[in-house]
N, C-alpha and C positions, 0 to 999 in steps of 0.2 A: 733287714738282711743281716745275718750273723756269720762271722767268719770262722766256722769250723771248716774253712775253705781258704783257697788262695785269695788274697786281697792285694789291690794295688799299693805300692808304696807311695805315700803322699806327704810331701813336705808342705810348708806354708799353712800350717793349721793354727787357728786362733783359739785359745782357751776361753770359754765363756764362764763356766762355773763348775762347781764340784758338789755332788749329792752322794751321800752314803759311800764316800770313798771312790766314786766313779767320776772321772774328769770328762766333762762334755766339751767337745771342740768342734769348731766349724772351719771347713776349708775356705780359703779366700775366694775360690772359684764359685762356691755356693752363693756368696753374697753377690757376686757379678751376675750369675744366672737369676738370682732373685730380682735384681734391678731390671733386667731385660724382660723377664716374665711379667712383672708388674707393669711395665710400660706397654708391653704387648696386649695386655688385657685392660688398657685404660678405659675402653668403652663398655666394659661389663657392668660398671656401676656409675651412678651419677657423681659420686664422690670418690676420689682416689683413696681415701682413707680406708674404704672397704676392701680395695685391692690389696693393701698392705695387711689388713686384718686377715684376709683369706690366706695370704702366704704364710702369715704367722701361725695360723690354725693348722696349715700343712706341717709347719715346723713342729708344732706341739704334738700332733698325731704321730709323726715319724719318731719323735724323741720318746713318746710313751711306749711305742712299739719296741724300740731298742732297749729301753729300761726293762721291758718284759724278758727279753733275752738275758739281760745282764743278771737280774735278780734270780731267775730260774736257774742259771748256770751256777750261781753261788749256792743255791739250795742243794745242788747235786755234789757240792764239795769242790767245784771248780773255781777259776779265777775269772774275774771281769772288772777292770778298772778304767775302762776308756770307751767313749762313744764319739764317733766322728760323723758329722754331717757333711755331705758333699753333693755335687749336682745330681747324682743318680740315686740319692736317697740317704740312708743312714747305715752305719756299720758299728755294731756292738762287738768289741773285741773280746770274745769269750773263749775260755779254755776249759771246757768240761772234761771230767774224767773219760778216758777212752773206753766207754761202755755204751752200747747202743741206747739203753734206757736213759742214761744221763744226757747223751747228745739229743735224743728225741725230745726230752722236756725242755732243754735249753733252747731249741729251735722253735718248737710249737708254741712256747709261751708268748713270742712276739705276735703272731697272728691271732692268738687268743685275746690279746688286748683289743684288737680291732673288732673281734667278735663281740666283746663286752660293750664296745663304744657304738656298735651298729644299732641295737634298739634304742639307745639314749639319743643318738643323732637322728634317727628316723622319727622318734616321738617329737623331738623339737621341730623337725621339718613339718610333720603332720600337724602339730599345734599351731605353727605359724600360718599354715594354709587354712586351718579352721577359723582362725581369728581374722582372716582377711588382710593380712599384713602386706600382701602383694599390692593392694590399693593404697593403704595407709602409710607403709614404709617399705617401699619396693627394694631398696638396697639391703635392708636388714633381712627381709624375707629371702632374697637371692643368696645372701651370705649363709643363712642357716641351711638352705638346700645344698649349697656348694660344700659345705663341711660334711654333710651326710654323704654326698657323692664322692668326695675325696677319700673318706675312710673306706667306703665300699670298694672303690677302685684299687686302693692300696691292698686291701685284703685279697681281692680277686687276683691282682697281678702277683703278689707275693706267694700265692698258693698254687701258682702254675708249677707243674712237675718238672721244672727245669733247674738243674744245678748251675749256679750256687744259690738260687732263690730259696726261700723257706720251704716252698712245696717240694722242690727237688731234694733238699737236705732231709725233709721229713720222710720222703720215700726212701732215701738211702738208709736212714736209721732204721725204718721197718724192715727193709731187706737184710740189714745187718744181722737182725735176730735169726735169720734163716740161712743166709749164704756167707756171712762174714763181712768183715769191714771192706777188705780190698775188692772182693767180687761185687759187693753192693755198689761201691763207688764207681767201679768200672761200668756196670750196667746203666746207672743214672747218667754217667758222663756221656756214654754213647747215645742214649735217648736224647740228652740235652743238645748234643752236637747236631743230630739230625733235625731236631725242631728248629734250632736257631738258624741253621743254614736255609731251611725252608722259609722261615720268617724274613730272612734277608732278601731272598729272592722275590717274595711277594711284596715287601716293602719298596724294593727297587722299582718294581713294575708300576706301583702307584705313587712313587715319588715321596714316600713318607720317610724323610732323611733322619728325623729324630729316632724313629723306630729302627732304621738301619743301624745307627750308632749304638743304640741300646743292644740290639741283637748281636752286633759284632763284639761288644764288650761281654756279653753273656757266653758267646761262643769261645772267646779267649779263655774265660774262666772255666768253662767246661773242658777245654783242651787241657788246661793245667790240672784240673781234677783227674782227667784220664791219665796223665803222666804220673800223678801222685798215686793213683790206684795201682799202676804197674809197679811202682817202687814199693808200696805197701805189700803187694803180692810177693815180691822177692823177699822182703823181710819176714813175712809169715811162714816162709819155707825154712827159716833158719831155725836150729835147735834152741831150746831155752832151758835155763836152770829150773827144774821143777821144785827144788828145795828152797828157792828164794822168790819173794814177791814184794812189789812196791806196796808199802802201806797206805799210800794215797789212792792208787788206781788199780791195785791188785795185779798189775801185769807182771808176768815172769821176765827176768832179764835174759838177754841173748847169751848163749854160749859162744865163746870165741874171743880173740884178742882185739876188742874193739875200744879199749882204753889205752891212752898214752900217758906214760909216766911224766910228770912235769919235771922230775929231777934228771932222768937219764934218757928220756925220749923213747924208751922201749915200749913196745905194744904188749899188752898182757890182758888176761881175763880177770877182771876185778873180783868176780864172785868165786871163780875156781881158786883164786889165790887169797881169798878172805881179805881183800883190801891191801895186799902187800905186793909190791913190785918184785918179781923174782930176780930181776937183773941187779938192782942196787939196794933192795931192802927198804925202800921208801914206803911208809905205811899211810894209807888213806882211811881215815875214820868214817867218811861218809862219801856218797856219790849221788848224782842226779839221775832220776829216772828217765830213760830215753823216750818213754811215752808221754808222761805228763810234766816232766822237768822239775818235779819236786825233789828237794834234797833230804835224804834220810840216812842215818847211820847204817853201816854195814850190818851191825847187829840187829837193827830194826828189820831189815830185809828178811833175814833168816828167821827171826822170831815170828813175824807176821805170817809167813807161809805155813806155820804149824798151828795156827789158831783154828 
């Protein structure tokens, strides 16, 4: 799961290691859930070691999935320098350029990792069965099958067209090409709210409390997406400077007094005034893009729009 979406603020993270400039962290609650999960499945194997190995395999598959998001985001020119593991899975903190193609690739790359792993894990499970390991090494045979099942279930779950799961974000990215960012997010959020409310109802009837918790979390995130879509819709109605564009994401800046002078606190239009506050004369050589947050000189904004 990758947050081109609202994500929970989570303190109490423990840094594990760093790969290619990406910090991998685990929330303390993940370790707590891991402990209880391993204890709950104590009867799955003759040796408890295999329970631990299975949970570590889950850890590895989720981590590879999130690295898929992170590296794909970087390929698009975006930023990604943190992955967080927590009880409901993993989060790759990605900031792709605000273009549908860039967002689509950043999100789709995660499930593609699971797709690549699918024939590998299936082949391992099939080989284990053909060699009769169920009789000679029951724990190992069960472990191999569980790794295949875990990867398959993660792929199926993530591809559900529910925002903010990968499937929901992929659907939103595809719709973005046709109806724009705000409307696509609005449509997907509404679909997700309807689906999650139905899931909550069914889960309550059958007493599936973990599913209730998961569905409530997804419903809350879908509602946050709905509110974000409304805000994006309002921004999309604002006029923009056609003669200036962000060199990183190509977005045209808004027209209007949205910048505040740090010297006199007056509001002004950074691009209409070419970086100079009309109230006190303070000059700003560069400004951050409100879309991708990259910093570029005022000259670059105007030079890039004419390329």
